[in-house]
FIBAVO-525627 format. One record per residue (C-alpha): x, y, z. Coordinates in steps of 0.05 Angstrom, whole numbers, padded with zeros to 5 digits, always signed. Example, Ala and Ser with C-alpha at 12.3 -4.5 7.8 and 13.67 -1.06 7.14 Angstrom:
BEGIN
+00246-00090+00156/+00273-00021+00143/
END
This chain:
BEGIN
-00340-00296-00063/-00327-00323+00001/-00331-00279+00075/-00262-00314+00081/-00239-00275+00020/-00283-00215+00042/-00246-00221+00109/-00179-00223+00074/-00189-00158+00037/-00213-00117+00091/-00161-00132+00137/-00113-00106+00085/-00073-00052+00102/-00054+00020+00061/-00020+00072+00106/-00042+00140+00118/+00006+00182+00072/-00014+00247+00060/-00010+00277-00004/+00049+00306-00036/+00040+00373-00079/+00092+00384-00142/+00093+00454-00154/+00102+00463-00223/+00106+00552-00225/+00106+00587-00169/+00115+00668-00183/+00135+00680-00107/+00208+00642-00133/+00220+00714-00172/+00277+00751-00153/+00277+00793-00207/+00218+00821-00242/+00165+00774-00272/+00155+00811-00339/+00087+00773-00355/+00047+00794-00416/-00013+00844-00407/-00061+00877-00453/-00070+00933-00461/-00016+00967-00435/-00064+01011-00398/-00091+00953-00347/-00044+00906-00310/+00013+00931-00275/+00084+00900-00243/+00104+00924-00175/+00141+00896-00111/+00101+00875-00058/+00088+00828+00008/+00069+00757+00013/+00025+00741+00073/+00089+00723+00111/+00114+00798+00100/+00163+00771+00042/+00188+00818-00010/+00152+00783-00071/+00137+00807-00148/+00057+00833-00153/+00008+00848-00209/-00048+00900-00188/-00105+00932-00225/-00159+00995-00210/-00180+01024-00267/-00255+01036-00230/-00269+01105-00246/-00267+01081-00323/-00326+01037-00345/-00320+00980-00400/-00255+00954-00372/-00223+00886-00416/-00152+00882-00370/-00115+00812-00399/-00058+00795-00358/-00021+00723-00391/+00036+00683-00346/+00097+00656-00376/+00094+00589-00409/+00084+00532-00356/+00107+00461-00382/+00068+00412-00352/+00108+00349-00349/+00064+00309-00374/+00006+00317-00310/-00058+00309-00328/-00093+00354-00276/-00076+00413-00241/-00084+00467-00187/-00083+00541-00177/-00063+00567-00114/-00078+00652-00124/-00068+00694-00063/-00101+00771-00077/-00128+00824-00050/-00193+00865-00069/-00228+00935-00038/-00284+00940-00033/-00332+00974-00088/-00377+01009-00031/-00309+01044+00002/-00291+01080-00064/-00330+01145-00086/-00355+01175-00139/-00347+01112-00183/-00389+01082-00239/-00431+01022-00218/-00385+00977-00269/-00328+00972-00213/-00324+00895-00196/-00307+00860-00136/-00286+00792-00177/-00234+00768-00236/-00232+00724-00283/-00182+00657-00296/-00167+00627-00357/-00123+00573-00390/-00090+00557-00452/-00057+00498-00484/-00002+00487-00522/+00053+00453-00551/+00110+00501-00536/+00123+00581-00512/+00102+00602-00578/+00049+00665-00547/+00064+00730-00569/+00039+00802-00550/-00025+00784-00602/-00031+00716-00603/-00066+00678-00573/-00118+00730-00570/-00137+00765-00520/-00216+00739-00512/-00243+00679-00475/-00245+00635-00549/-00180+00617-00549/-00179+00617-00475/-00208+00557-00435/-00245+00594-00382/-00227+00561-00309/-00266+00602-00258/-00303+00675-00237/-00250+00687-00178/-00289+00727-00115/-00253+00750-00051/-00282+00719+00014/-00263+00785+00044/-00254+00857+00012/-00222+00915+00051/-00227+00984+00049/-00184+01050+00043/-00179+01045+00119/-00157+00978+00130/-00099+00938+00108/-00117+00887+00052/-00137+00832+00066/-00105+00761+00023/-00146+00709-00001/-00140+00644-00019/-00169+00613-00068/-00156+00537-00100/-00181+00519-00172/-00166+00469-00216/-00170+00444-00291/-00156+00381-00338/-00153+00337-00373/-00089+00368-00400/-00060+00341-00460/-00008+00383-00497/+00067+00402-00473/+00039+00464-00428/-00005+00516-00418/-00008+00601-00402/-00060+00620-00350/-00084+00692-00358/-00133+00737-00311/-00175+00770-00332/-00201+00847-00300/-00264+00883-00314/-00259+00938-00269/-00240+00911-00200/-00188+00953-00157/-00154+00890-00136/-00076+00858-00128/-00059+00784-00155/-00004+00765-00089/+00015+00709-00123/+00003+00652-00169/+00020+00570-00156/+00018+00524-00199/+00020+00454-00175/-00001+00383-00185/-00015+00326-00133/+00016+00253-00130/+00012+00200-00083/+00076+00192-00046/+00110+00126-00059/+00088+00076-00010/+00091+00002+00031/+00025-00039+00032/+00012-00117+00047/+00086-00119+00040/+00091-00096-00029/+00121-00022-00058/+00081+00015-00106/+00110+00076-00135/+00099+00152-00129/+00036+00170-00182/+00010+00236-00201/-00060+00246-00196/-00112+00239-00248/-00153+00277-00303/-00215+00286-00265/-00214+00303-00191/-00258+00230-00186/-00209+00193-00235/-00169+00133-00198/-00101+00107-00224/-00080+00047-00224/-00010+00034-00189/+00021-00026-00206/+00058-00061-00144/+00117-00103-00131/+00136-00147-00076/+00188-00121-00016/+00256-00161-00018/+00250-00231+00012/+00169-00231+00003/+00140-00267-00046/+00069-00263-00082/+00001-00288-00044/-00053-00258-00079/-00041-00218-00152/-00057-00174-00191/-00008-00121-00143/-00038-00057-00142/-00059+00005-00113/-00106+00059-00139/-00083+00134-00125/-00147+00187-00120/-00163+00260-00143/-00127+00281-00073/-00071+00242-00083/-00084+00191-00027/-00077+00117-00041/-00153+00076-00024/-00173+00002-00054/-00107-00047-00040/-00113-00105-00091/-00065-00163-00076/-00011-00177-00023/+00061-00209-00014/+00081-00238+00046/+00162-00264+00080/+00195-00320+00045/+00212-00371+00099/+00275-00354+00139/+00238-00281+00139/+00196-00241+00187/+00158-00173+00189/+00191-00124+00211/+00168-00075+00265/+00127-00025+00226/+00106-00082+00177/+00136-00058+00111/+00208-00100+00101/+00221-00168+00111/+00279-00181+00155/+00323-00246+00167/+00324-00283+00235/+00375-00272+00272/+00424-00339+00293/+00395-00381+00332/+00318-00375+00307/+00286-00397+00246/+00220-00393+00213/+00202-00445+00164/+00140-00430+00114/+00123-00358+00087/+00079-00320+00121/+00065-00266+00168/+00081-00308+00233/+00150-00294+00267/+00217-00320+00280/+00219-00377+00338/+00278-00401+00373/+00314-00462+00346/+00286-00536+00375/+00319-00583+00432/+00388-00606+00403/+00385-00560+00348/+00420-00493+00327/+00438-00445+00273/+00491-00389+00258/+00474-00361+00200/+00419-00304+00194/+00357-00326+00147/+00343-00402+00167/+00288-00432+00147/+00314-00493+00185/+00357-00508+00242/+00413-00560+00236/+00409-00620+00290/+00468-00622+00337/+00516-00678+00331/+00491-00741+00354/+00423-00721+00351/+00378-00721+00285/+00295-00709+00264/+00264-00757+00215/+00253-00746+00143/+00178-00750+00170/+00185-00702+00226/+00168-00618+00222/+00220-00576+00226/+00201-00549+00288/+00211-00615+00324/+00261-00628+00366/+00325-00671+00347/+00329-00727+00390/+00395-00776+00410/+00409-00843+00367/+00419-00890+00430/+00341-00864+00455/+00313-00877+00384/+00341-00950+00374/+00319-00963+00451/
END
């Protein structure tokens, strides 16, 4: 591998494009009751509440802290995964400080568990899948950064967790309470993707991230209009954070076209200018005694009474016949 090649690779530019998050489910979208499934009936309760911007939403609460041995489950509706391999769950919740609740047993908790269950369709019932860790898959035990006491306003915590790889048509989320006094304010399920971008005069399509947080997903590219490949294959890698990285290959503008100001398109030379070769160069004024009235010219024809020899390059001025025969 030569130093020139290494310098060329380092010169390839990937534009800074923020990751895109596409939402699969957001409990804040509900205009009526969520009606998620609960077990047992005395556990989670759906109530009207407010999010951190004070917009009305439907929330779930549980606070059976005075009874020991709690095992309260809450399950979302079926969430189609739309072909993505890894999803993220954003949870907004508040938790009561156990120390602020008088006369409670030592079983009071300030955490809850997050699970998921994959399925090929919306087939769950009140009794299936069974309300236990297996067949559900545990994602994590969720703990608040801040809890609140009776005299304080509820402090809203935000946690994001991800899981994958997913393989079935969709999944359910489940939340297990083992004795907390808490409110599950909102649940948003989303995935990350790298948005459509142009790098090195090649277009790369919108690409979902891979199955693991460290995955790199290859996106094939195609030259923009009026550009040609100068090195192949054309590809970019989409990382687990929805960011493009590691460009491979590039395109360049064909003759008669120059890079746009933002270096994303190849634009035609305006009348009176030309570009004789492919590459990143810009259009130049027609040489002496030549002109072109068309856009996208790769040569300027000589005016009447002037000429170029066949061996003259396109940027040579045209000369008169009388001078050439003198």
